[in-house]
N, C-alpha and C positions, 0 to 999 in steps of 0.2 A: 963678760959683757952680758951673757945670758941672765945672770943673777940681777944685773942692773935693770933689764927689761922686766923681768919677773917682779922685782920690787916696785918699779914704776907702775905696772899694771895692777898689782896688789894695792898700791896707794890709791890709784884712780878708782878702783872697785870700792875701797873703803869710803872714799870721799863721796861716791855716788850713793852708797848705802846710807851714809850720814844725811845727805840731802833728802832722800826719800823719807827717812825717819823724821826729819824736821818738818817736812811738808805734811806728813800724817799728823804729827803733833799739832800743827797750825790748824788743820781740819778738825781735829778733836776739840780744840778750843772754841770752835765756832758751832759745835754740835747743838742743835735745837733741843732734842730730848736728851735726858742724861743717861739713856741706855747705851750700852756698848754695842758695837756692830755684831751681827751673828755670823759673819762669814767674810770671805774674800771672793773677789770675782775678777775675771779676765775678759773685759769687753773686747768684741771683735774690732779690728781696725784695718783700714786700707791706707796705703801710702801711694800717692800719685805724683810723679815727677813730670813737670813741663818745662819748657824753655825758660819760662818766667818765674817759677816758684815750685816749691814742694807743698803738697797738701796732704795732711794727715786727717782721716775721717774715722770717727769712732761712733759706734752705736751705744747710746747712753739713755735709753728711755727711763723716765722718772727721775733723772738727775737734774738738779737745779744749779745754775751758775755759781751760786754761793758755796757749793760743795765741791768746787773744782779749783785746782792750782795747776798752772802751766808754766814751766820754766825752760828756757834755752840756756844750756851751760856746756861749754867745751865741746860743741858740735853734737850735743844730744838734746832732743826735744823730750821732755818728761812731762806726762800728764798724770796727775794724781788726783783721785776724788773718792767719793762714797756714793754707791747706789743703794737706794732705800729698799728695805725688804718688801716684797709684795704682800706680806702677811704681818703688818706691823704690830698689832695688838690683838688680833683675833686668834682664837684657838681653833684648830682644824679638827673637826670630828671625822677621824678616819686615819689611814696610814698612807703616806706618800708612796706611790708606785714608781714614778719617775720624777726626778728633779733635775732640770737642765738650766733653769734661769738662775744665773748667779746674782749675788748681791753682797754688800759690804764695801770694804775699802778696795781700791784697785790702784795700780801704778803701771803705766805703759811707757816704754822708752823707745825712741827711734833715733838711730844715729844718722845724722845729715852728712852726706859726702859732698864736698864742694864749698863754694863760698856762698854764704847766705846772709841777708841782712835782718838780724834778729830784732833790731829796733823798729822795723815796719812790719813785724809779724802781727797777724790779726786772728782772733778766734771768735766763732759764732756757735751758739747753741740754739738749734731750732728744731722743733718736732722730734726730740729724742736723738738728735744727730749733732755731734760736735765736729766742727771743721776748723782746723788750724791751717792757716796759710803763711808760709814763710818765703818772702821774695828772694830770688837768686841775685847775686852781685855778678856782674860781668867780670870774668877773669882777665886780667891785663897782663899777667906774667907771660913772658915769651913773645909779646907783641912789639913791633917796632913803634917807638915813639919818636915823631919828628920834632927836634928841638930847633925853633926858629933862631937864626943868627941876625943880630942887629949890628949895624956898622955905625961907628961914631965919628 
């Protein structure tokens, strides 16, 4: 039984990796400049749970909507994109002392627990902040459902 679960998990991880790779390839096909990215980054994110929805908020200054892909699959919200370099073509005279701002491709995943309506999910990108809202579905399991009886 343990091997079954290990193989199932391994299969899910492989499938997830393939999905991320496919999304990166899709982004690469839409690249405006032919230059390869110079790095990878890990943008900060917050996850807010309310009674009505889950909201995932990412800091993405400089990112345009065309460079984002958002997928909901098997209870996982996946946000893939590319953050442009703050130094696109200019040469820096000097040596960097501290580098904290990331750029390049990124992929962030959030597992959603509970029942959600992915068909009504919405995303907005405003002022360098991406907000993805996925409405909750009211759980009906375990609730009594009254079935009316008609007499003939």
